[in-house]
C-alpha positions in Angstrom: -23.0 -18.6 2.4 -21.7 -15.9 0.0 -22.1 -12.2 -0.6 -23.7 -11.0 -3.9 -22.3 -14.0 -5.7 -18.8 -13.8 -4.2 -17.3 -16.6 -2.2 -15.6 -14.6 0.6 -12.6 -15.4 2.7 -11.2 -13.3 5.6 -7.5 -13.5 6.1 -6.3 -12.9 9.7 -2.6 -12.3 10.2 -1.8 -12.8 13.9 1.3 -12.4 16.0 1.0 -12.3 19.8 -2.8 -11.9 19.7 -3.8 -14.3 22.4 -6.0 -11.8 24.1 -7.8 -10.4 21.0 -7.8 -13.2 18.4 -11.0 -14.8 19.8 -12.9 -11.5 19.6 -11.7 -10.9 16.1 -12.9 -14.3 14.8 -16.2 -14.2 16.6 -16.9 -10.9 15.1 -16.6 -12.1 11.5 -20.1 -12.1 10.0 -21.9 -15.2 8.7 -21.6 -14.1 5.1 -17.9 -15.1 5.1 -17.3 -18.6 3.8 -13.7 -19.1 5.0 -11.5 -17.6 7.8 -7.8 -18.1 7.3 -5.8 -17.4 10.4 -2.1 -17.2 10.0 -0.2 -17.6 13.2 3.2 -15.9 12.4 5.1 -18.0 14.9 3.6 -16.3 18.0 5.3 -17.2 21.3 2.0 -17.0 23.2 -1.1 -19.0 22.9 -2.6 -17.4 19.8 -2.8 -20.7 17.8 -4.2 -22.5 20.8 -7.0 -20.0 21.2 -7.9 -20.3 17.5 -8.2 -24.1 17.8 -10.3 -23.9 20.9 -12.9 -21.8 19.1 -13.8 -24.7 16.8 -15.3 -22.5 14.1 -15.8 -24.8 11.1 -15.0 -21.9 8.8 -11.5 -21.5 10.3 -8.3 -22.7 8.7 -5.2 -22.2 10.9 -1.8 -21.8 9.2 1.3 -21.8 11.5 4.6 -20.2 10.3 7.6 -22.1 11.7 9.4 -18.7 12.2 8.3 -15.2 12.3 8.2 -13.8 8.7 6.3 -10.5 9.1 2.7 -9.4 8.7 3.1 -9.2 4.9 4.3 -12.8 4.7 1.3 -13.8 6.9 -1.1 -12.0 4.6 0.4 -13.7 1.5 0.1 -17.1 3.1 -3.5 -16.4 3.9 -4.3 -15.1 0.4 -2.7 -18.2 -1.2 -4.7 -20.5 1.0 -8.0 -18.6 0.2 -7.3 -18.8 -3.6 -6.5 -22.5 -3.3 -9.9 -22.8 -1.6 -11.5 -21.1 -4.7 -12.6 -18.0 -2.9 -13.5 -15.0 -5.1 -12.7 -12.2 -2.7 -10.2 -11.9 0.2 -10.6 -9.4 3.1 -7.7 -8.8 5.5 -8.7 -8.3 9.1 -5.8 -8.0 11.6 -5.9 -10.3 14.6 -6.0 -7.4 17.1 -9.8 -6.7 16.6 -8.9 -3.3 15.3 -11.0 -3.7 12.1 -14.7 -3.3 12.6 -16.5 -6.2 10.8 -19.6 -3.9 10.4 -17.8 -2.3 7.4 -16.8 -5.6 5.8 -19.6 -5.4 3.2 -18.6 -1.8 2.4 -15.3 -3.2 1.3 -16.9 -6.0 -0.7 -19.4 -3.8 -2.6 -16.7 -2.1 -4.8 -15.5 -5.5 -5.9 -19.0 -6.4 -7.0 -19.1 -3.1 -8.9 -16.0 -4.0 -10.9 -13.1 -2.7 -8.8 -10.2 -5.1 -8.2 -9.1 -3.7 -4.8 -10.7 -1.7 -2.0 -9.2 -0.4 1.2 -10.2 1.5 4.3 -9.7 5.2 4.7 -9.6 6.6 8.2 -9.2 10.2 7.0 -12.5 10.9 5.3 -13.7 13.6 7.8 -12.4 15.9 10.5 -13.8 13.6 13.2 -13.1 10.2 11.7 -9.7 9.8 13.3 -10.9 10.5 16.8 -9.0 8.1 19.1 -6.1 7.7 16.7 -2.7 8.7 18.2 -1.4 12.0 16.9 1.9 10.4 15.9 0.0 8.0 13.6 -2.0 10.9 12.0 1.2 12.8 11.2 3.0 9.7 9.9 0.1 8.8 7.7 -0.1 12.2 6.2 3.6 12.0 5.1 3.2 8.4 3.9 0.1 9.2 2.0 1.9 11.7 -0.3 4.9 9.5 -0.7 2.7 6.5 -1.6 0.7 8.5 -4.1 3.8 9.4 -6.0 5.3 5.9 -5.8 2.2 3.8 -6.5 0.4 6.2 -8.9 -2.9 5.8 -7.0 -3.5 9.5 -6.6 -7.1 8.9 -5.6 -6.2 6.9 -2.5 -5.4 8.1 1.1 -4.2 6.3 4.2 -1.9 3.7 2.5 -1.0 2.0 5.8 -4.6 1.0 6.4 -4.5 -2.8 6.4 -8.3 -3.3 6.2 -8.4 -4.3 2.5 -10.4 -6.4 0.0 -9.1 -7.9 -3.2 -10.4 -10.1 -5.9 -8.8 -13.4 -6.9 -8.3 -12.1 -10.4 -6.4 -9.0 -9.2 -4.3 -11.1 -6.8 -3.3 -13.3 -9.6 -1.8 -10.3 -11.5 0.6 -9.6 -8.6 3.9 -11.5 -8.2 3.3 -12.3 -4.5 6.8 -13.8 -4.1 8.2 -10.3 -4.8 5.9 -8.2 -2.5 7.4 -6.9 0.7 7.0 -9.2 3.7 6.7 -6.8 6.7 5.0 -3.5 7.4 5.8 -2.2 3.9 3.4 -4.8 2.5 0.4 -2.5 1.9 2.6 0.1 0.2 4.3 -2.4 -2.0 1.1 -4.1 -2.9 -0.4 -0.9 -4.2 2.6 -0.3 -6.4 2.3 -3.8 -8.0 -1.5 -3.3 -8.4 -1.0 -0.1 -10.2 1.6 -1.7 -12.5 -1.1 -4.2 -13.4 -3.6 -1.4 -13.9 -6.0 -2.7 -11.3 -8.9 -0.3 -10.3 -8.8 0.6 -6.7 -11.1 2.5 -4.4 -11.1 4.0 -0.9 -13.9 3.1 1.5 -14.6 5.5 4.5 -14.0 3.4 7.7 -13.4 5.1 11.1 -10.4 4.1 13.2 -11.0 1.8 16.1 -8.4 1.4 18.9 -9.1 -0.7 21.9 -6.5 -2.8 23.6 -4.4 -3.0 20.5 -0.8 -1.8 20.7 1.1 -1.2 17.5 4.5 -2.8 17.0 5.4 -0.5 14.2 8.3 1.8 15.1 8.7 4.9 13.0 12.5 5.3 13.5 13.0 1.6 12.7 10.4 1.1 9.9 10.2 4.6 8.4 13.5 4.5 6.5 12.7 1.0 5.3 9.3 2.0 3.9 10.8 5.2 2.4 13.4 3.1 0.6 10.8 0.7 -0.7 8.7 3.6 -2.0 11.7 5.0 -3.8 12.5 1.7 -5.5 8.8 1.1 -6.2 8.5 4.4 -8.0 11.3 3.5 -10.4 10.0 0.0 -10.8 6.6 1.4 -11.8 8.2 3.9 -14.2 10.2 1.2 -15.9 7.7 -1.5 -16.1 4.4 0.4 -16.7 5.6 3.4 -18.7 8.8 2.3 -20.3 9.3 -1.4 -21.0 5.6 -2.3 -21.7 4.5 0.8 -23.5 7.1 3.7 -23.7 4.3 6.1 -23.1 4.5 9.9 -23.3 4.8 9.9 -19.5 8.2 8.2 -19.9 9.3 10.5 -22.6 8.4 13.6 -20.6 9.8 12.2 -17.4 13.2 11.1 -18.6 13.7 14.1 -20.8 12.6 16.5 -18.1 14.8 14.8 -15.5 17.9 14.9 -17.8 17.4 18.6 -18.5 16.8 19.5 -14.9 20.0 17.7 -13.9 22.0 19.3 -16.6 20.7 22.8 -15.6 21.4 22.0 -11.9 24.9 20.7 -12.7 25.8 23.8 -14.7 24.4 26.0 -12.0 26.5 24.3 -9.3 29.6 24.6 -11.5 28.9 28.2 -12.3 28.4 29.0 -8.6 31.7 27.3 -7.7 33.6 29.3 -10.4 31.9 32.5 -9.2 33.0 31.9 -5.6 36.6 31.6 -6.9 36.4 35.1 -8.4 35.5 34.4 -12.0 32.3 36.1 -13.2 30.1 33.7 -15.2 29.1 34.8 -18.7 25.5 35.4 -19.8 25.7 32.3 -22.0 26.8 30.1 -19.0 23.9 31.4 -17.0 21.5 30.6 -19.8 22.9 27.1 -20.0 21.9 26.7 -16.3 18.6 28.4 -16.1 16.9 27.3 -19.4 17.5 23.6 -19.1 16.5 23.7 -15.4 13.2 25.3 -15.9 12.4 23.4 -19.1 13.1 20.2 -17.3 10.9 21.3 -14.4 8.0 22.0 -16.8 8.4 18.6 -18.5 8.4 16.8 -15.1 5.2 18.7 -14.1 3.6 17.6 -17.4 4.6 14.0 -16.7 3.1 14.2 -13.2 -0.2 15.6 -14.6 -0.5 12.7 -17.1 0.3 10.2 -14.3 -2.5 11.7 -12.2 -4.9 11.6 -15.1 -4.0 7.9 -15.8 -4.8 6.7 -12.3 -6.8 3.5 -12.6 -10.3 4.4 -11.4 
């Protein structure tokens, strides 16, 4: 078994998936060499159901304590790499990811991409059946993730249906990647830092009996904070420390000028409110640095978009 010369593993993170894990595993096509199921300390019979299937391709890993979906995926990836697999596809244990599209994710890896992911927003009808709250949340996260990760060509960053090559995975410090729902977002940032080519694959959403445990009010601020930190990590490692590219020069200079202009503008406004009319020179010291800084930041953004690994 293999697919176009690739030894393929499917990584299945599972938590409380007793009712759906069997359907998920049975749906994995024969072209897959290994199925690594990671039971993230489920309190139900998830692990027992996996063992009862007796599929010779299955390796079951049990976490002693719940560590999060990202930690489960990392455990699965490491086991697949140790088993000398060439490509790893993540399929959640809730049967949400249609195995019919598994080869669509693998094809870009054969073509030279290091990472491929599903995209549920490829047409006006492709999200039919997806809750409206998820659509809105993904729209917001897509833009935030584009800016943080630098993958301006990718959409639907929360889509966990992904495929990655062993070589790309070895470029990522897995011990530093986020362990919970932020995993996909953080992984994209690390992959961009490593300059890994990534591609979106159109895959429609599929919702059956699956119930999401992601909570926007609880997880949204954590993901936003991760993206903020990830943006600065990418700017420092990729554009400053390792190369000091024109993007870094434009970005830092533009940010400094914009902050100076904004600071002078705030000070001028406060003085004006106290009854002192600002001079023309003071106004210029606010307006000129602000707009020059804005232009430099836009130029840095354009270069970042043009530099997207693709």
